[in-house]
C-alpha positions as CSV (number, residue, x, y, z in Angstrom):
1,M,85.8,93.6,104.7
2,K,83.1,92.7,102.2
3,T,82.0,95.4,100.2
4,P,79.2,95.4,97.2
5,P,80.5,95.8,93.6
6,L,82.2,99.4,93.2
7,V,81.3,99.3,89.5
8,N,78.0,98.2,87.6
9,P,78.1,95.8,84.8
10,G,78.3,97.0,81.7
11,P,76.9,95.7,78.0
12,A,77.5,92.0,77.6
13,L,80.9,91.1,76.6
14,S,81.7,90.8,73.0
15,G,83.0,87.5,71.6
16,E,86.2,88.6,71.3
17,Q,86.3,90.1,74.6
18,A,85.1,86.7,75.9
19,R,87.7,84.8,74.3
20,R,90.6,87.2,75.8
21,Y,89.1,86.9,79.3
22,S,88.1,83.3,79.2
23,R,90.5,82.1,81.9
24,Q,89.4,84.9,84.1
25,I,85.5,84.4,83.4
26,V,85.7,80.9,84.4
27,I,86.4,81.7,87.9
28,P,83.3,81.2,89.9
29,Q,83.4,84.6,91.8
30,I,83.9,86.3,88.5
31,Q,82.3,85.0,85.6
32,A,80.9,87.2,82.8
33,S,79.1,89.4,85.2
34,G,82.4,90.4,86.8
35,Q,84.2,90.7,83.8
36,E,81.5,93.2,82.5
37,R,82.2,95.1,85.8
38,I,85.9,94.9,85.1
39,R,85.2,96.1,81.3
40,N,83.1,98.8,82.5
41,A,85.5,100.3,85.4
42,K,87.9,103.6,85.2
43,V,91.0,103.0,87.2
44,L,93.5,106.0,87.5
45,C,97.1,104.8,88.2
46,I,99.1,108.1,89.2
47,G,102.7,107.2,88.5
48,A,104.3,105.0,86.0
49,G,107.4,103.9,87.7
50,G,108.5,101.0,89.5
51,L,104.8,100.4,90.9
52,G,103.0,101.7,87.8
53,S,104.6,100.0,85.4
54,P,103.7,96.4,86.5
55,A,100.6,97.8,87.9
56,L,99.2,99.1,84.6
57,M,100.2,96.0,82.9
58,Y,98.1,93.8,84.9
59,L,95.2,96.3,85.1
60,A,95.2,96.2,81.0
61,A,95.6,92.3,80.8
62,A,92.8,91.8,83.4
63,G,90.5,94.0,80.9
64,V,89.8,97.1,83.0
65,G,88.2,99.4,80.3
66,T,89.5,102.5,80.6
67,I,92.7,103.3,82.5
68,G,94.1,106.6,83.2
69,I,98.3,107.4,83.4
70,V,99.6,110.2,85.5
71,D,103.2,110.9,85.1
72,F,105.2,113.8,84.0
73,D,108.4,112.0,83.7
74,S,110.7,110.7,81.1
75,V,112.3,107.3,80.8
76,D,115.7,107.3,82.3
77,E,118.4,104.2,81.9
78,T,118.4,103.9,86.0
79,N,114.6,103.0,85.3
80,L,115.0,99.9,83.5
81,H,115.8,97.5,86.1
82,R,112.3,97.6,87.5
83,Q,110.1,99.9,85.6
84,I,109.5,97.0,83.1
85,L,107.2,99.1,80.4
86,Y,110.2,100.5,79.3
87,G,113.4,99.6,77.0
88,Q,116.6,100.8,76.2
89,S,115.1,102.5,73.1
90,D,112.5,104.4,75.1
91,I,115.2,106.3,77.1
92,G,114.5,110.0,77.1
93,K,110.7,109.8,75.8
94,E,107.7,110.3,78.0
95,K,106.7,107.6,80.1
96,V,103.1,108.2,79.3
97,E,103.2,108.2,75.8
98,V,105.3,104.8,75.9
99,A,103.1,103.4,78.3
100,R,100.2,104.1,76.4
101,I,101.6,102.6,73.5
102,K,103.0,99.6,75.3
103,I,99.8,99.0,76.9
104,Q,97.3,99.2,73.8
105,E,99.8,96.8,72.3
106,S,98.8,94.5,75.0
107,N,95.3,95.1,74.9
108,P,93.6,97.0,72.1
109,L,90.2,96.7,73.7
110,V,91.1,99.0,76.6
111,T,90.8,102.9,76.6
112,I,93.9,104.7,77.5
113,N,93.8,108.5,79.0
114,I,97.2,110.0,79.5
115,Y,97.9,113.2,81.7
116,P,101.6,114.0,81.1
117,V,101.5,116.4,83.9
118,R,102.5,116.8,87.8
119,I,99.6,116.0,89.7
120,D,99.0,118.9,92.2
121,T,96.3,120.9,93.8
122,S,95.5,122.7,90.6
123,N,94.2,119.6,89.0
124,V,94.1,116.5,91.0
125,L,90.3,116.9,91.8
126,E,89.3,117.3,88.1
127,I,91.9,114.4,87.2
128,M,90.5,111.9,90.0
129,S,86.8,112.7,89.5
130,D,86.5,110.8,86.1
131,Y,87.6,107.4,87.5
132,D,85.8,104.7,90.1
133,I,89.1,103.9,92.0
134,I,92.7,105.4,91.9
135,I,96.2,103.5,92.3
136,D,98.7,105.5,94.2
137,A,102.0,104.4,92.5
138,T,104.3,107.9,93.7
139,D,107.5,108.1,95.5
140,N,107.1,111.3,97.7
141,F,105.3,112.5,100.8
142,A,103.8,115.7,99.3
143,T,102.0,114.0,96.5
144,R,101.0,110.9,98.8
145,Y,99.0,113.3,101.0
146,L,97.5,115.1,98.1
147,I,96.3,112.0,96.7
148,N,94.6,111.0,100.0
149,D,93.0,114.3,100.6
150,A,91.7,114.5,97.2
151,A,90.4,111.0,97.5
152,V,88.6,111.8,100.8
153,L,87.0,114.9,99.3
154,L,85.9,112.9,96.2
155,N,85.1,109.8,98.6
156,K,87.2,107.7,96.4
157,P,88.6,104.6,97.2
158,Y,92.3,104.2,96.6
159,V,95.2,101.8,96.9
160,W,98.7,102.8,98.1
161,G,101.9,101.1,98.0
162,S,105.2,101.7,98.9
163,V,108.9,100.1,98.1
164,N,112.5,100.4,99.6
165,R,115.3,98.0,99.1
166,F,113.8,94.2,100.1
167,D,110.4,95.6,101.9
168,G,107.0,96.6,100.6
169,Q,104.0,98.0,101.9
170,A,100.4,98.3,100.4
171,A,97.0,99.4,101.9
172,I,93.6,100.5,100.4
173,F,92.0,103.6,102.0
174,W,88.5,104.6,101.5
175,S,87.4,106.9,104.3
176,S,83.9,106.4,104.1
177,L,84.6,102.8,105.3
178,G,87.7,103.1,107.2
179,P,90.6,105.1,107.7
180,C,92.7,107.4,105.4
181,Y,96.4,107.6,105.0
182,R,96.7,110.5,107.8
183,C,95.3,107.8,110.0
184,L,98.3,106.0,109.5
185,H,100.7,108.9,109.2
186,P,99.3,112.1,110.8
187,T,102.2,113.9,109.7
188,P,105.1,113.4,107.1
189,P,108.4,112.4,108.3
190,A,111.1,115.3,108.4
191,P,112.7,115.9,105.5
192,G,116.0,113.9,104.9
193,T,114.7,110.7,107.3
194,V,113.1,108.6,104.8
195,Q,115.2,107.8,101.5
196,N,113.7,107.2,98.3
197,C,114.9,104.6,95.6
198,A,117.4,106.3,94.1
199,E,119.3,106.8,97.6
200,A,118.3,103.6,99.3
201,G,118.1,101.3,96.2
202,V,115.1,98.8,95.7
203,L,115.3,95.2,94.6
204,G,113.2,95.4,90.9
205,V,110.9,92.4,91.5
206,L,110.0,93.7,94.6
207,C,107.9,96.3,92.8
208,A,106.0,93.8,90.9
209,A,105.1,92.0,94.1
210,I,103.6,94.9,96.0
211,A,101.8,96.3,92.3
212,S,100.2,92.9,92.1
213,M,98.9,93.3,95.5
214,Q,97.7,96.8,94.5
215,V,95.8,95.5,91.3
216,N,94.4,92.8,93.4
217,E,92.5,95.0,95.4
218,V,91.4,97.2,92.7
219,I,89.8,94.1,90.9
220,K,88.1,92.8,94.2
221,A,86.7,96.2,94.7
222,I,85.4,96.7,91.2
223,T,83.7,93.3,91.3
224,G,82.7,93.0,95.1
225,I,84.6,89.5,95.4
226,G,86.7,88.7,98.7
227,E,87.6,90.7,101.4
228,L,89.0,94.2,100.9
229,Q,91.9,95.0,103.1
230,I,90.3,98.1,104.6
231,G,92.0,99.3,107.8
232,K,95.1,96.9,107.0
233,L,98.4,97.7,106.3
234,I,100.1,94.6,104.4
235,I,103.8,94.3,104.7
236,Y,106.1,92.2,102.5
237,E,109.7,91.6,103.4
238,A,111.2,89.8,100.0
239,L,114.8,88.3,102.0
240,E,112.4,86.4,104.3
241,A,109.6,85.7,102.0
242,E,107.3,87.0,104.9
243,Y,103.8,88.7,104.6
244,S,102.2,90.5,107.4
245,K,99.3,92.5,108.2
246,I,99.1,95.4,110.8
247,D,95.7,97.0,112.0
248,I,95.2,100.6,111.1
249,H,92.3,102.3,112.8
250,K,90.3,105.4,112.1
251,N,91.5,108.3,113.9
252,P,88.8,110.3,115.5
253,Q,90.9,113.4,115.5
254,C,91.9,113.2,111.8
255,V,92.2,116.4,110.7
256,I,90.5,115.4,107.0
257,C,88.3,112.2,107.6
258,S,86.9,112.4,111.0
259,K,83.4,113.2,111.9
260,N,84.4,117.0,112.4
261,P,87.6,117.6,109.9
262,T,89.7,120.5,110.7
263,Q,90.5,120.6,107.1
264,V,88.0,120.5,104.5
265,N,89.7,121.5,101.7
266,L,93.3,120.9,99.8
267,L,96.3,122.4,101.5
268,E,97.6,125.7,99.5
269,S,101.1,123.6,99.3
270,Y,101.9,120.0,100.0
271,E,105.5,120.9,99.5
272,S,105.5,123.3,102.4
273,F,103.2,120.9,104.5
274,C,106.3,118.4,104.0
275,G,109.1,120.7,104.6
276,V,109.6,122.2,101.4
277,V,109.3,125.7,100.6
278,A,107.6,126.2,97.2
279,E,108.7,129.8,97.1
280,A,112.6,128.6,96.9
281,E,112.2,127.1,93.1
282,I,114.2,128.4,90.7
283,S,112.9,127.4,86.7
284,A,115.4,126.2,84.1
285,K,115.0,129.2,82.2
286,E,116.0,131.3,85.3
287,L,118.9,129.0,85.7
288,K,119.9,129.5,82.4
289,D,119.7,133.4,82.6
290,K,122.1,133.3,85.7
291,F,124.6,131.4,83.8
292,A,124.3,134.1,81.1
293,N,124.5,137.0,83.0
294,N,127.4,135.4,85.1
295,D,126.1,135.4,88.6
296,D,128.1,134.2,91.4
297,F,126.0,131.2,92.9
298,L,126.8,127.6,93.5
299,L,125.1,124.6,91.6
300,V,124.8,121.9,93.7
301,D,123.9,118.2,92.2
302,V,122.7,116.2,94.8
303,R,122.1,112.9,92.6
304,E,124.7,109.9,93.0
305,P,128.1,109.7,91.2
306,E,127.1,107.2,88.8
307,E,124.2,109.6,87.7
308,F,126.7,112.4,87.6
309,A,129.0,110.6,85.5
310,Q,126.0,109.9,82.7
311,S,124.9,113.9,82.3
312,R,125.4,116.8,84.5
313,I,124.5,120.5,84.0
314,P,127.9,122.4,83.3
315,G,129.3,124.4,86.3
316,S,127.6,122.1,88.9
317,V,129.4,120.3,91.5
318,L,128.4,116.9,93.0
319,M,127.3,116.4,96.5
320,P,125.3,113.5,97.1
321,V,122.0,113.3,99.1
322,A,123.5,111.4,102.0
323,G,126.0,114.3,103.1
324,F,122.9,116.6,103.3
325,I,121.4,113.8,105.7
326,D,124.2,113.8,108.2
327,A,125.3,117.3,107.8
328,S,128.6,116.5,106.5
329,A,128.2,118.6,103.2
330,F,127.2,121.6,105.1
331,K,130.8,122.7,105.8
332,L,131.2,122.6,101.9
333,L,128.4,125.1,101.4
334,P,129.1,128.8,101.1
335,R,127.3,131.3,103.2
336,D,128.3,134.3,101.1
337,K,126.8,133.5,97.8
338,E,123.5,131.8,96.5
339,I,123.0,127.9,96.8
340,I,120.9,126.3,94.0
341,L,120.3,122.4,94.6
342,H,119.1,120.5,91.8
343,C,118.6,116.4,91.4
344,R,117.3,114.3,88.4
345,S,113.4,115.6,88.8
346,G,113.2,118.3,92.0
347,I,112.3,115.5,94.7
348,R,115.6,114.8,96.2
349,S,116.9,118.5,95.8
350,A,113.8,119.7,97.6
351,T,114.4,117.5,100.6
352,C,117.9,118.7,100.6
353,L,116.8,122.3,100.3
354,A,114.5,121.8,103.5
355,L,117.7,120.6,105.4
356,I,120.2,123.5,104.5
357,Q,117.4,126.0,105.2
358,K,117.0,124.7,108.5
359,A,120.7,125.0,109.1
360,G,120.5,128.5,108.4
361,F,121.5,128.5,104.5
362,V,118.6,131.2,103.7
363,N,119.9,132.4,100.6
364,S,119.2,128.9,98.7
365,R,116.9,127.5,96.0
366,H,116.3,124.2,94.3
367,L,115.7,123.6,90.3
368,D,111.8,122.9,89.7
369,G,111.6,119.8,87.7
370,G,115.5,119.1,88.0
371,I,117.9,118.0,85.1
372,L,115.1,116.6,83.4
373,A,113.6,120.3,82.9
374,W,117.3,121.6,82.0
375,E,117.3,119.2,79.3
376,K,114.0,119.6,77.9
377,Q,114.8,123.5,77.7
C-alpha cells in the first residue's frame, strides 16, 4: 500500500549529518528531504531483546532523530547469542541503560529516551503518544494485545515481529488504513500452547532478519517510499531460506478497530484476557516474608535445567515448563499446601499458573517479576 510520508521534514541537515548519512542520501527515493524526515522522526521500540537489539541499532544507524526504548529486564547470559547490543560485561545491568550507552556511541547525533518499566495499561498511552510509529519487539501475548489496542486508540502505526526456532513473522498494523493485530488473532492462544524462546529456542541470526524487516517498514512509513506491507503477514523460514506473504483482511466484527467496536478502551487486565489471573501474583518481598515466617508452601522453578544450575532461589524445586504443558508435572504437585511458581521474569510462570489453576490447583500463585525481581530485592 502506497502511503504519504508519516513525518514532515525537519530543518536542513548539518554538514556532519550530511556526511554521516551520505550513502543513504544518494538513494534517489530518499535524498536529503527523506533523510530530514528520518532525522525528524520519533520511533518507540517496546522490547530491547532479540528483536529490539538489532532494530535499535539500525534505527540509530539510519539517523532516526528520537528513539524510545521500553524494557524492564536486565541482561542475562542466555540473552547474548541473539541480543547483540549486549556483551559479557553487561550481565546483570538494566537493558535500557546499556542500550542507551551503546546506541549513543554508535550515533551521538540521535536522542535516546529510556523507559525502564513494564509496559501496562497505566503507562502505555502516555508513552506511545509521544512517538510517530511503534516497533513491537515483545515476546508475550498480553503485551502484544495491549500495544495493538493502544495503537488503535491513538491511531498509531506499529510494526510487529515474532521469532521461534527457525521461523519468523512480521507485519505492520495501522487500523485507519487496514487490519489490526486482533483482525489476525481475535483471541489469544490457550495458555501453554505456544512456547517462547526460552522453551522452544531460537536461532540468533533469525532475530536480525525479522528486525531488519521491521525497521525497513518503519523507514518506508516515515519517508513515504515504496509499498507499506499493510494487510500482509510476512513469513520467513530460515532453513529453506524462503519468504512468503499471507493477506490479512480487516475484520468487520473486530472488537476494537471495526466501524462499531465493542471495546473502545483498554482492557482492565490483559493478563486475564490471555488466561493469567493477575490477583494470583506474589511479590518478592511477600515471598521473602513467607520464608521468614516458615510458612508451608512449595516453590517451583519452571525454568530449564541449565538456568536452574546457574542461579536459583533457595528452597525451590525444578519442574520445567514442558511438564506443565503435557500435564506430567501435575502429579508432583501437592493439593494440601500453597504452590508458588517462578521463572526468570514472570512470563513462563504466569502461563504455568493458568494451566495448574485450570487443573484445580486453586491455592497457587506465581512470583511477579520472577527471579530477576527476587535478586534485585
